[in-house]
VOBA-1610 file (N, C-alpha, C; in pm, whole numbers, padded with zeros to 5 digits, always signed):
BEGIN
Met+00094-00107+00018Met+00017+00014-00004Met+00087+00124+00001Leu+00194+00122+00061Leu+00288+00233+00113Leu+00337+00268-00046Ser+00388+00147-00108Ser+00454+00159-00223Ser+00397+00235-00318Glu+00239+00188-00318Glu+00164+00237-00420Glu+00126+00410-00401Glu+00128+00453-00291Glu+00123+00576-00240Glu+00257+00662-00295Ile+00367+00586-00279Ile+00477+00648-00318Ile+00502+00655-00482Asn+00453+00547-00537Asn+00477+00576-00708Asn+00380+00654-00762Asp+00250+00667-00695Asp+00160+00779-00748Asp+00213+00914-00704Leu+00279+00942-00623Leu+00358+01051-00584Leu+00453+01094-00673Arg+00533+00965-00699Arg+00641+00991-00806Arg+00612+01012-00944Lys+00480+00967-00972Lys+00433+01008-01107Lys+00401+01133-01107Lys+00341+01210-01029Lys+00345+01330-01030Lys+00469+01416-01037Ile+00561+01379-00975Ile+00671+01446-01005Ile+00727+01437-01142Asp+00718+01309-01180Asp+00746+01278-01323Asp+00684+01376-01405Asn+00556+01407-01398Asn+00474+01497-01498Asn+00521+01645-01447Ile+00540+01702-01330Ile+00611+01808-01330Ile+00742+01840-01389Asp+00839+01719-01377Asp+00981+01739-01425Asp+00957+01744-01594Arg+00870+01704-01629Arg+00847+01730-01783Arg+00808+01846-01835Lys+00691+01909-01741Lys+00664+02058-01782Lys+00767+02145-01745Ile+00859+02118-01637Ile+00977+02216-01613Ile+01066+02200-01717Ser+01127+02061-01790Ser+01206+02046-01884Ser+01145+02141-02022Glu+01021+02133-02050Glu+00952+02194-02171Glu+00989+02320-02151Leu+00931+02395-02041Leu+00960+02528-01971Leu+01117+02579-02034Ile+01201+02502-01970Ile+01322+02516-01968Ile+01357+02547-02113Asp+01357+02442-02171Asp+01364+02436-02339Asp+01326+02557-02399Gln+01202+02606-02402Gln+01115+02705-02437Gln+01223+02818-02379Arg+01261+02837-02266Arg+01339+02953-02233Arg+01470+02964-02324Met+01527+02849-02317Met+01648+02846-02407Met+01647+02896-02538His+01531+02865-02629His+01481+02919-02749His+01483+03085-02730Ile+01434+03133-02633Ile+01454+03294-02654Ile+01562+03320-02594Val+01630+03268-02525Val+01788+03334-02493Val+01852+03301-02605Lys+01817+03220-02711Lys+01929+03203-02810Lys+01891+03316-02921Asn+01758+03353-02919Asn+01713+03465-02988Asn+01774+03602-02962Ile+01765+03602-02820Ile+01829+03722-02734Ile+01970+03750-02762Gly+02056+03630-02762Gly+02177+03615-02808Gly+02211+03646-02944Asp+02152+03601-03038Asp+02153+03677-03196Asp+02137+03773-03178Ile+02055+03877-03123Ile+02020+04006-03157Ile+02151+04099-03091Lys+02191+04056-02966Lys+02295+04120-02907Lys+02430+04084-03001Lys+02463+03979-03064Lys+02550+03976-03167Lys+02539+04057-03256Ser+02429+04079-03337Ser+02412+04160-03442Ser+02447+04305-03401Ser+02390+04325-03280Ser+02412+04474-03208Ser+02528+04489-03170Asn+02617+04410-03137Asn+02740+04445-03082Asn+02726+04469-02941Ile+02596+04410-02885Ile+02613+04417-02734Ile+02683+04305-02634Pro+02739+04337-02504Pro+02784+04244-02429Pro+02675+04106-02395Thr+02737+04007-02409Thr+02639+03878-02369Thr+02579+03846-02253Val+02704+03913-02173Val+02666+03881-01992Val+02615+04021-01962Asp+02501+04042-01887Asp+02420+04122-01860Asp+02393+04106-01689Tyr+02518+04149-01589Tyr+02506+04108-01461Tyr+02403+04193-01399Ile+02363+04297-01450Ile+02232+04388-01396Ile+02076+04340-01423Arg+02102+04264-01559Arg+01959+04184-01584Arg+01953+04054-01456Glu+02069+03967-01490Glu+02088+03837-01356Glu+02044+03876-01245Lys+02096+04022-01179Lys+02057+04056-01047Lys+01899+04087-01049Lys+01842+04121-01152Lys+01702+04155-01134Lys+01628+04010-01119Ile+01671+03951-01190Ile+01610+03776-01200Ile+01648+03712-01049Tyr+01739+03735-00998Tyr+01762+03677-00889Tyr+01689+03756-00766Asp+01683+03875-00747Asp+01618+03957-00666Asp+01442+03925-00718Lys+01405+03913-00793Lys+01274+03851-00823Lys+01246+03723-00746Leu+01342+03621-00774Leu+01338+03502-00698Leu+01313+03506-00556Lys+01390+03593-00540Lys+01413+03588-00360Lys+01257+03642-00305Ser+01189+03710-00379Ser+01061+03775-00340Ser+00945+03695-00348Leu+00971+03596-00414Leu+00860+03506-00455Leu+00785+03421-00335Pro+00686+03408-00303Pro+00617+03383-00165Pro+00614+03221-00196Leu+00729+03153-00185Leu+00737+02998-00198Leu+00756+02949-00043Asn+00661+02807-00022Asn+00690+02752+00101Asn+00768+02656+00103Asn+00812+02564+00016Asn+00875+02427+00031Asn+01036+02470-00017Ile+01050+02570-00089Ile+01235+02566-00091Ile+01265+02721-00077Ser+01361+02729-00041Ser+01421+02861+00021Ser+01505+02942-00108Gly+01463+03065-00096Gly+01513+03157-00204Gly+01662+03118-00239Thr+01732+03080-00123Thr+01886+03053-00187Thr+01920+02933-00247Asn+01829+02807-00245Asn+01835+02713-00294Asn+01767+02747-00426Leu+01646+02823-00474Leu+01616+02843-00579Leu+01710+02934-00667Ile+01786+03007-00600Ile+01860+03064-00679Ile+01981+03020-00750Asn+02040+02922-00666Asn+02160+02805-00729Asn+02100+02714-00825Ile+01988+02699-00849Ile+01912+02606-00949Ile+01930+02722-01064Tyr+01877+02837-01049Tyr+01863+02946-01170Tyr+02012+02972-01231Arg+02118+02958-01105Arg+02242+02995-01158Arg+02283+02901-01279Glu+02281+02795-01264Glu+02288+02682-01374Glu+02200+02696-01496Ile+02050+02733-01454Ile+01974+02778-01607Ile+02063+02862-01662Ile+02071+02999-01625Ile+02141+03088-01661Ile+02260+03079-01716Ala+02366+02996-01675Ala+02483+02921-01722Ala+02483+02861-01856Ala+02370+02776-01862Ala+02333+02693-01945Ala+02305+02794-02075Gly+02217+02888-02050Gly+02187+02995-02159Gly+02302+03064-02197Arg+02373+03107-02125Arg+02541+03150-02168Arg+02613+03062-02250Ser+02622+02931-02224Ser+02679+02860-02312Ser+02604+02826-02476Ile+02459+02881-02472Ile+02419+02865-02615Ile+02442+03001-02675Gln+02465+03123-02608Gln+02502+03232-02666Gln+02642+03273-02726Glu+02744+03183-02649Glu+02855+03169-02684Glu+02948+03051-02637Pro+03055+03012-02735Pro+03092+02873-02669Pro+03169+02836-02572Lys+03200+02719-02504Lys+03262+02704-02414Lys+03415+02766-02397Lys+03432+02822-02267Lys+03590+02876-02234Lys+03649+02756-02134Thr+03787+02773-02144Thr+03860+02694-02053Thr+03952+02801-01987Ile+03892+02783-01849Ile+03975+02824-01730Ile+04063+02774-01619Ala+04164+02842-01627Ala+04277+02779-01546Ala+04277+02824-01406Phe+04305+02760-01317Phe+04306+02791-01185Phe+04400+02727-01091Leu+04448+02766-00992Leu+04552+02720-00892Leu+04516+02603-00834Gly+04559+02473-00873Gly+04501+02342-00830Gly+04560+02309-00690Pro+04538+02186-00653Pro+04465+02081-00714Pro+04316+02107-00694Glu+04248+01999-00760Glu+04097+02011-00723Glu+04057+02021-00583Gly+03936+02080-00561Gly+03912+02070-00406Gly+03946+02191-00320Thr+04046+02289-00414Thr+04049+02411-00298Thr+03971+02533-00295Phe+04018+02625-00230Phe+03952+02761-00232Phe+03946+02806-00379Ser+04060+02810-00426Ser+04068+02861-00564Ser+03969+02801-00649Glu+03971+02675-00662Glu+03877+02632-00748Glu+03724+02661-00722Tyr+03702+02677-00600Tyr+03551+02700-00536Tyr+03513+02855-00604Ala+03634+02925-00585Ala+03624+03111-00629Ala+03610+03076-00768Thr+03694+03015-00869Thr+03657+02998-00981Thr+03510+02938-01043Lys+03484+02860-00975Lys+03354+02788-01024Lys+03236+02901-00978Lys+03239+02961-00913Lys+03159+03057-00825Lys+03140+03166-00938Phe+03265+03221-00993Phe+03265+03331-01115Phe+03210+03267-01230Phe+03300+03148-01267Phe+03271+03093-01451Phe+03166+02962-01403Thr+03066+02953-01409Thr+02972+02871-01373Thr+03014+02716-01462Lys+02980+02596-01375Lys+03026+02489-01439Lys+02937+02449-01570Ser+02832+02500-01629Ser+02742+02442-01725Ser+02807+02512-01866Asp+02880+02633-01861Asp+02951+02695-01969Asp+03093+02697-02004Asn+03162+02635-01941Asn+03313+02649-01911Asn+03388+02484-01877Glu+03495+02495-01928Glu+03589+02369-01884Glu+03685+02421-01811Phe+03745+02359-01684Phe+03846+02391-01609Phe+03947+02317-01571His+04084+02397-01594His+04207+02345-01587His+04273+02337-01460Pro+04295+02296-01373Pro+04400+02332-01250Pro+04546+02315-01298Cys+04612+02416-01229Cys+04765+02441-01256Cys+04851+02395-01112Lys+04957+02356-01173Lys+05035+02338-01036Lys+05084+02460-00948Asn+05089+02573-01045Asn+05149+02674-00966Asn+05090+02825-01044Ile+05114+02944-00984Ile+05051+03064-01041Ile+05119+03085-01174Ser+05249+03045-01199Ser+05335+03066-01332Ser+05260+02989-01428Ser+05209+02886-01397Ser+05131+02803-01492Ser+04989+02836-01550Ile+04946+02927-01438Ile+04802+02991-01489Ile+04847+03075-01617Phe+04935+03212-01566Phe+04980+03265-01648Phe+05041+03229-01802Arg+05099+03121-01788Arg+05170+03067-01920Arg+05028+03007-01994Asn+04978+02950-01929Asn+04833+02858-02009Asn+04729+02984-02074Val+04733+03111-02002Val+04657+03210-02068Val+04733+03267-02168Gln+04843+03286-02152Gln+04922+03386-02238Gln+04942+03276-02370Asn+04973+03151-02341Asn+04981+03096-02470Asn+04852+03042-02538Asn+04743+03081-02490Asn+04607+03063-02553Asn+04566+02920-02509Asn+04606+02856-02413Asn+04570+02718-02391Asn+04435+02728-02274Ala+04437+02839-02237Ala+04318+02896-02157Ala+04265+03030-02169His+04125+03033-02183His+04091+03175-02226His+04087+03269-02112Tyr+04085+03213-01960Tyr+04095+03348-01864Tyr+04182+03209-01760Gly+04226+03291-01668Gly+04296+03219-01554Gly+04251+03302-01413Val+04239+03216-01297Val+04205+03312-01169Val+04321+03284-01101Ile+04372+03372-01037Ile+04473+03369-00970Ile+04453+03431-00806Pro+04530+03403-00693Pro+04492+03452-00580Pro+04617+03586-00580Val+04563+03708-00523Val+04615+03807-00533Val+04642+03873-00400Glu+04558+03856-00294Glu+04578+03923-00167Glu+04476+03865-00073Asn+04516+03822+00072Asn+04471+03812+00155Asn+04444+03889+00268Ser+04325+03887+00313Ser+04295+04001+00424Ser+04408+04008+00546Met+04437+03870+00583Met+04525+03848+00709Met+04680+03829+00638Glu+04728+03773+00527Glu+04838+03739+00523Glu+04903+03850+00434Gly+04811+03928+00360Gly+04884+04007+00299Gly+04881+03978+00111Ser+04947+04017+00060Ser+04936+04026-00105Ser+05043+03875-00140Ile+05015+03824-00259Ile+05071+03706-00322Ile+05186+03761-00405Ser+05304+03745-00360Ser+05426+03854-00452Ser+05391+03790-00588Arg+05412+03633-00586Arg+05460+03578-00724Arg+05321+03637-00843Ser+05188+03637-00777Ser+05097+03727-00870Ser+05125+03859-00907Leu+05173+03940-00794Leu+05181+04080-00869Leu+05304+04066-00930Asp+05448+03990-00935Asp+05546+03997-01000Asp+05492+03969-01171Leu+05397+03870-01164Leu+05349+03824-01325Leu+05294+03908-01365Leu+05194+04013-01307Leu+05106+04106-01350Leu+05192+04220-01418Ile+05308+04242-01348Ile+05421+04327-01423Ile+05477+04276-01528Glu+05512+04156-01533Glu+05605+04090-01643Glu+05514+04044-01775Thr+05400+04003-01745Thr+05333+03968-01872Thr+05244+04085-01939Pro+05197+04044-02063Pro+05086+04139-02107Pro+04943+04117-02082Leu+04926+04013-02003Leu+04771+03992-01999Leu+04709+04103-01885Lys+04551+04100-01932Lys+04478+04200-01879Lys+04441+04140-01753Val+04387+04204-01660Val+04297+04194-01545Val+04121+04224-01571Cys+04041+04109-01611Cys+03923+04118-01663Cys+03821+04105-01531Gly+03865+04075-01411Gly+03738+04094-01296Gly+03811+04028-01174Glu+03746+04018-01072Glu+03783+03965-00942Glu+03682+03903-00852Ile+03708+03826-00793Ile+03626+03767-00663Ile+03697+03790-00533Ile+03584+03813-00449Ile+03642+03838-00317Ile+03562+03732-00215Glu+03659+03624-00186Glu+03554+03478-00113Glu+03602+03487+00040Arg+03544+03483+00109Arg+03552+03455+00290Arg+03593+03288+00292Ile+03726+03302+00371Ile+03780+03178+00378Ile+03735+03112+00511Thr+03643+02999+00495Thr+03604+02922+00585Thr+03683+02814+00578His+03720+02772+00711His+03796+02628+00746His+03693+02508+00796Asn+03682+02387+00758Asn+03611+02294+00824Asn+03696+02169+00855Leu+03674+02111+00950Leu+03701+02000+01000Leu+03659+01870+00935Ile+03734+01784+00860Ile+03666+01685+00772Ile+03743+01556+00810Ser+03662+01455+00795Ser+03726+01319+00840Ser+03639+01216+00751Gln+03728+01104+00732Gln+03648+01016+00648Gln+03532+00920+00724Phe+03529+00926+00862Phe+03444+00872+00978Phe+03412+00958+01079Asn+03292+00945+01149Asn+03248+01036+01237Asn+03316+01008+01378Tyr+03452+01023+01365Tyr+03502+00984+01521Tyr+03497+01136+01621Asp+03516+01067+01735Asp+03512+01146+01866Asp+03648+01213+01883Leu+03632+01366+01885Leu+03769+01428+01879Leu+03862+01396+01981Asn+03818+01318+02048Asn+03933+01263+02172Asn+04017+01146+02122Asp+03955+01092+01990Asp+04046+00987+01946Asp+04101+01018+01818Ile+04083+01140+01779Ile+04205+01181+01673Ile+04328+01171+01709Gln+04446+01098+01597Gln+04567+01140+01642Gln+04647+01226+01543Tyr+04570+01255+01424Tyr+04686+01369+01321Tyr+04567+01452+01255Val+04625+01552+01273Val+04539+01691+01193Val+04647+01743+01080Ile+04573+01688+00967Ile+04653+01722+00800Ile+04580+01854+00749Ser+04688+01934+00702Ser+04654+02039+00645Ser+04776+02135+00583His+04747+02213+00499His+04851+02327+00476His+04887+02401+00563Pro+05007+02441+00599Pro+05076+02541+00694Pro+04966+02656+00726Gln+04925+02717+00614Gln+04824+02831+00629Gln+04711+02822+00722Pro+04609+02710+00661Pro+04492+02709+00765Pro+04519+02632+00906Leu+04625+02554+00922Leu+04686+02531+01046Leu+04698+02613+01116Gly+04756+02735+01091Gly+04780+02870+01143Gly+04654+02943+01191Gln+04570+02942+01087Gln+04452+02995+01101Gln+04334+02930+01184Cys+04364+02815+01245Cys+04270+02736+01300Cys+04330+02709+01427Lys+04471+02757+01461Lys+04556+02748+01606Lys+04449+02725+01716Ser+04368+02829+01751Ser+04296+02810+01857Ser+04188+02672+01876Phe+04146+02665+01773Phe+04067+02542+01773Phe+04138+02406+01810Ile+04249+02412+01736Ile+04323+02257+01734Ile+04372+02273+01859Glu+04409+02394+01958Glu+04476+02384+02077Glu+04376+02343+02176Glu+04246+02391+02167Glu+04135+02365+02251Glu+04079+02215+02248Asn+04092+02163+02102Asn+04000+02048+02096Asn+04087+01926+02026Leu+04190+01950+02000Leu+04311+01861+01932Leu+04447+01855+01973Ser+04458+01925+02111Ser+04587+01919+02157Ser+04673+01781+02170Asn+04623+01670+02185Asn+04719+01560+02149Asn+04735+01477+02054Ala+04689+01529+01951Ala+04708+01534+01809Ala+04832+01561+01727Lys+04898+01472+01659Lys+05019+01501+01582Lys+04975+01609+01469Ile+05043+01691+01432Ile+05017+01793+01286Ile+05121+01724+01176Leu+05038+01719+01059Leu+05092+01657+00952Leu+05074+01816+00847Glu+05184+01847+00810Glu+05166+01958+00719Glu+05181+01912+00564Val+05090+01955+00472Val+05098+01892+00328Val+05089+02018+00228Ser+05099+01973+00119Ser+05096+02117-00003Ser+04980+02175-00029Ser+04862+02099+00010Ser+04735+02188-00005Ser+04623+02127+00102Thr+04515+02208+00103Thr+04402+02149+00177Thr+04352+02040+00115Ala+04337+02013-00014Ala+04283+01912-00103Ala+04348+01770-00093Val+04494+01789-00088Val+04581+01694-00065Val+04571+01625+00071Ala+04548+01724+00170Ala+04489+01657+00314Ala+04347+01600+00333Val+04262+01617+00281Val+04167+01540+00251Val+04156+01436+00204Lys+04244+01442+00089Lys+04256+01289+00010Lys+04328+01186+00104Met+04422+01252+00168Met+04497+01154+00280Met+04409+01094+00373Leu+04304+01127+00384Leu+04232+01084+00502Leu+04193+00923+00516Ser+04169+00907+00380Ser+04161+00761+00362Ser+04287+00667+00399Gln+04417+00710+00390Gln+04516+00620+00414Gln+04569+00683+00568Val+04518+00776+00618Val+04564+00759+00781Val+04461+00755+00870Pro+04468+00632+00946Pro+04337+00633+01062Pro+04345+00713+01142Tyr+04226+00761+01181Tyr+04226+00841+01337Tyr+04271+00972+01297Ser+04227+01030+01148Ser+04303+01141+01147Ser+04185+01236+01067Val+04193+01383+01090Val+04114+01464+01062Val+04195+01576+00979Ala+04120+01632+00881Ala+04180+01722+00768Ala+04136+01871+00798Ile+04202+01956+00784Ile+04136+02119+00776Ile+04112+02170+00629Gly+03977+02176+00587Gly+03980+02200+00431Gly+03825+02246+00393Thr+03791+02246+00255Thr+03673+02298+00207Thr+03586+02192+00195Asn+03446+02263+00211Asn+03322+02154+00149Asn+03368+02130-00011Thr+03414+02153-00058Thr+03431+02128-00219Thr+03540+01997-00213Ala+03631+01984-00120Ala+03736+01858-00116Ala+03653+01783-00022Ala+03588+01787+00065Ala+03498+01711+00104Ala+03409+01620+00039Asp+03318+01676-00039Asp+03256+01627-00132Asp+03340+01548-00268Leu+03426+01616-00318Leu+03539+01531-00418Leu+03556+01407-00366Tyr+03605+01412-00216Tyr+03647+01260-00181Tyr+03558+01185-00110Asn+03432+01231-00096Asn+03344+01162-00020Asn+03378+01125+00126Met+03385+01254+00191Met+03416+01276+00337Met+03343+01340+00417Gln+03357+01321+00558Gln+03218+01400+00605Gln+03293+01510+00700Ile+03187+01622+00705Ile+03252+01713+00783Ile+03212+01738+00897Leu+03289+01721+01003Leu+03249+01730+01155Leu+03222+01849+01208Gln+03284+01927+01174Gln+03247+02070+01235Gln+03283+02182+01106Lys+03211+02279+01093Lys+03219+02388+01002Lys+03262+02526+01066Gly+03315+02596+01021Gly+03379+02726+01030Gly+03487+02752+01168Ile+03570+02652+01156Ile+03689+02644+01282Ile+03800+02728+01278Glu+03759+02856+01199Glu+03888+02948+01179Glu+03871+03032+01316Asp+03985+03053+01354Asp+03988+03172+01483Asp+03933+03311+01430Asn+03945+03332+01303Asn+03913+03481+01270Asn+03821+03485+01157Pro+03670+03509+01166Pro+03587+03501+01068Pro+03613+03621+00978Asn+03707+03701+01005Asn+03728+03825+00896Asn+03834+03782+00773Asn+03872+03643+00736Asn+03960+03615+00643Asn+03922+03603+00488Tyr+03933+03687+00436Tyr+03899+03691+00273Tyr+04032+03690+00193Thr+04015+03614+00072Thr+04107+03626-00002Thr+04044+03684-00149Arg+04117+03799-00225Arg+04096+03849-00335Arg+04184+03768-00446Phe+04068+03695-00574Phe+04141+03645-00661Phe+04108+03743-00792Leu+04195+03727-00870Leu+04178+03819-01009Leu+04157+03735-01122Ile+04081+03749-01206Ile+04072+03704-01351Ile+04154+03795-01433Ile+04245+03687-01507Ile+04345+03753-01602Ile+04283+03684-01727Gly+04319+03751-01861Gly+04311+03720-01996Gly+04352+03787-02093Asn+04339+03763-02209Asn+04384+03836-02302Asn+04274+03929-02380Lys+04178+03936-02328Lys+04056+03977-02367Lys+03960+04029-02240Thr+03933+04136-02266Thr+03830+04199-02130Thr+03694+04112-02119Ile+03644+04115-02019Ile+03496+04038-02002Ile+03398+04164-02033Glu+03292+04172-02122Glu+03247+04281-02128Glu+03107+04249-02049Thr+03089+04390-01971Thr+02939+04418-01869Thr+02933+04559-01865Asn+02826+04556-01823Asn+02759+04677-01799Asn+02746+04725-01654Lys+02833+04660-01571Lys+02823+04683-01420Lys+02917+04797-01394Pro+02928+04864-01301Pro+03011+04989-01258Pro+03154+04925-01233Lys+03247+05005-01282Lys+03398+04910-01273Lys+03483+05014-01190Lys+03596+04942-01163Lys+03719+04989-01125Lys+03838+04969-01208Thr+03935+05027-01182Thr+04034+04988-01279Thr+04188+04991-01166Ser+04261+04873-01245Ser+04385+04861-01175Ser+04471+04893-01265Ile+04594+04952-01201Ile+04710+04992-01286Ile+04850+04978-01191Ile+04971+04957-01279Ile+05094+04959-01206Ile+05186+05093-01264Phe+05240+05139-01148Phe+05333+05287-01200Phe+05457+05258-01121Ser+05556+05315-01180Ser+05679+05376-01100Ser+05715+05507-01117Val+05778+05561-01042Val+05808+05717-01031Val+05996+05704-01012Lys+06010+05833-01062Lys+06156+05901-01035Lys+06191+05876-00873His+06309+05826-00825His+06380+05812-00675His+06360+05951-00633Glu+06291+06056-00592Glu+06331+06195-00590Glu+06180+06227-00498Pro+06229+06343-00414Pro+06123+06393-00307Pro+06016+06442-00374Gly+05909+06397-00356Gly+05758+06443-00397Gly+05721+06397-00526Ala+05774+06290-00587Ala+05731+06229-00695Ala+05631+06143-00684Leu+05616+06087-00569Leu+05483+05970-00556Leu+05376+06075-00551Val+05390+06171-00443Val+05294+06297-00445Val+05251+06350-00546Asp+05303+06378-00638Asp+05291+06442-00757Asp+05219+06375-00830Ala+05267+06234-00843Ala+05177+06145-00928Ala+05047+06128-00891Leu+05023+06104-00763Leu+04878+06087-00687Leu+04800+06181-00681Lys+04859+06312-00693Lys+04789+06438-00707Lys+04671+06430-00835Val+04691+06350-00943Val+04651+06337-01047Val+04481+06275-01008Phe+04475+06186-00899Phe+04333+06149-00847Phe+04252+06256-00801Gln+04341+06317-00722Gln+04279+06427-00644Gln+04233+06531-00718Glu+04285+06565-00792Glu+04231+06659-00902Glu+04119+06638-01013Lys+04134+06522-01028Lys+04022+06473-01106Lys+03883+06387-01010Asn+03907+06395-00918Asn+03803+06378-00797Asn+03780+06186-00838Ile+03877+06145-00833Ile+03887+05987-00869Ile+03930+05910-00721Asn+03834+05822-00670Asn+03843+05752-00556Asn+03937+05651-00560Leu+04047+05658-00484Leu+04161+05543-00485Leu+04110+05419-00380Leu+04116+05295-00438Leu+04078+05232-00367Leu+04199+05136-00286Lys+04327+05128-00358Lys+04433+05055-00296Lys+04551+05106-00349Leu+04670+05135-00282Leu+04774+05164-00287Leu+04899+05068-00240Glu+04967+05015-00330Glu+05042+04930-00252Glu+05184+04910-00330Ser+05310+04941-00254Ser+05461+04950-00326Ser+05502+04782-00335Arg+05602+04771-00418Arg+05622+04634-00436Arg+05781+04652-00497Pro+05870+04595-00451Pro+06021+04609-00482Pro+06034+04556-00642Ser+06099+04653-00735Ser+06149+04634-00849Ser+06235+04500-00848Arg+06214+04409-00921Arg+06323+04291-00941Arg+06440+04334-01037Lys+06447+04443-01096Lys+06533+04466-01178Lys+06628+04565-01117Asp+06586+04696-01045Asp+06665+04776-01012Asp+06639+04785-00845Pro+06739+04762-00759Pro+06764+04767-00612Pro+06694+04924-00575Trp+06596+04893-00474Trp+06560+05008-00405Trp+06445+05083-00493Glu+06417+05016-00599Glu+06319+05068-00688Glu+06180+05032-00672Tyr+06089+05105-00674Tyr+05954+05026-00625Tyr+05828+05050-00747Tyr+05739+04938-00765Tyr+05634+04970-00850Tyr+05520+05002-00744Phe+05403+05067-00785Phe+05301+05093-00719Phe+05168+05053-00789Phe+05116+04932-00704Phe+05006+04891-00761Phe+04864+04972-00708Thr+04798+05001-00798Thr+04693+05092-00751Thr+04550+05065-00815Asp+04460+05044-00706Asp+04315+05029-00751Asp+04215+05175-00766Phe+04175+05219-00875Phe+04074+05326-00809Phe+03926+05312-00903Arg+03832+05379-00842Arg+03718+05345-00905Arg+03693+05444-01026Gly+03634+05379-01133Gly+03658+05416-01295Gly+03673+05357-01385Asn+03643+05393-01511Asn+03649+05287-01613Asn+03714+05381-01741Thr+03818+05269-01793Thr+03927+05367-01898Thr+03821+05411-02029Asp+03708+05332-02034Asp+03625+05433-02144Asp+03588+05542-02112Asp+03574+05596-01956Asp+03536+05733-01912Asp+03656+05825-01966Pro+03594+05965-02010Pro+03679+06055-02032Pro+03776+06127-01961Thr+03714+06110-01821Thr+03781+06149-01695Thr+03920+06074-01651Thr+03865+05945-01678Thr+03952+05833-01650Thr+04073+05848-01766Gln+04048+05863-01866Gln+04139+05873-01965Gln+04224+06005-01957Glu+04188+06088-01902Glu+04252+06251-01908Glu+04349+06226-01769Ala+04284+06134-01691Ala+04375+06127-01575Ala+04509+06026-01595Leu+04495+05920-01674Leu+04584+05834-01706Leu+04685+05878-01786Lys+04639+06004-01856Lys+04729+06055-01986Lys+04814+06199-01899Gln+04765+06233-01784Gln+04862+06344-01717Gln+04964+06224-01630Leu+04888+06091-01555Leu+04958+06016-01498Leu+05098+05971-01552Lys+05079+05965-01664Lys+05175+05894-01793Lys+05312+05972-01788Asn+05249+06128-01774Asn+05360+06222-01782Asn+05424+06264-01633Arg+05377+06190-01563Arg+05431+06217-01433Arg+05484+06100-01349Thr+05523+05965-01422Thr+05554+05852-01391Thr+05672+05798-01517Leu+05783+05728-01454Leu+05850+05659-01567Leu+05820+05547-01643Phe+05715+05455-01562Phe+05630+05320-01608Phe+05492+05343-01552Leu+05398+05327-01658Leu+05278+05279-01653Leu+05220+05169-01712Lys+05156+05093-01648Lys+05081+04983-01672Lys+04944+04950-01679Ile+04852+04975-01764Ile+04692+04982-01741Ile+04662+04827-01741Leu+04632+04762-01616Leu+04595+04605-01614Leu+04465+04612-01678Gly+04363+04696-01632Gly+04239+04698-01692Gly+04117+04741-01585Ser+04010+04737-01667Ser+03894+04792-01578Ser+03783+04664-01605Tyr+03719+04664-01467Tyr+03622+04518-01450Tyr+03565+04594-01330Cys+03445+04457-01307Cys+03326+04479-01226Cys+03405+04450-01074Phe+03373+04538-01009Phe+03425+04516-00869Phe+03287+04503-00755Tyr+03319+04416-00647Tyr+03234+04382-00556Tyr+03261+04453-00428
//
């Protein structure tokens, strides 16, 4: 009797699924028509403002059995599938291995349906793959709110002709992961990369003080090792736990919740969008009194808001520095163009990395 009742309900689900599939197919037909119009009118394929309006409408729907967040996650894939109809798949290079924060951030920006993903061994490999056209775009970590800038990323932004096409700012949360539902008192090994081990020091001292620490090359490697090391836990990501079919014993074990990593999207071509933008540049000035102040006055004179200013030693000339600067504005804007023109006259070196959406 129970099985008949379940079968009847499943038939209803099958009927609903058929209707949903037909409606999605109709949606994709309309999306294709919109894509054709955009191409003929030279309009950017991606419209983030339109997407935000869709998500806002979904949040406001009076639904009883699904959360707005879960519904939006479903629609992210539907919208991504629509993009893949409007333009071909792209290859995206990111800092591997799979199961890291880099992969999570990459797939948050470039959704799964319309892209292929290529994990790289190091940051240099990401730049090389994009520069050699083996990947359309790359995702590089550039700055952490607690640890500071990633020097290798900054150096390669100076040395290569690649553009900055976008950014991702991701809150870093660390989870305690294991193969089995161990009692914490039975844990003998804690495995992870040195950085998350340090960022979860208080939790480890309070809950796993008798366990031995094993440092490995990444959080993903740590999670993968759990099947080989009995009575062990790893500090890693949800992505890695899902990838290797492990359990999350406890979420959010980091000592400081204000831990964010900024990733940049690099490429040979910009990502067209109509959202507000910021611009990243690199410049150097003469090693003489007032040279830096004189350069920065350009932004004050043009009423342009500086968002970041960071110095980085030149690897060519001792005691010479490059200045990495972000400011609000778009290189298509006449005011920004005039400011950059004046800045060039006050600097020894100026490289415009690109204008892109900011968050």
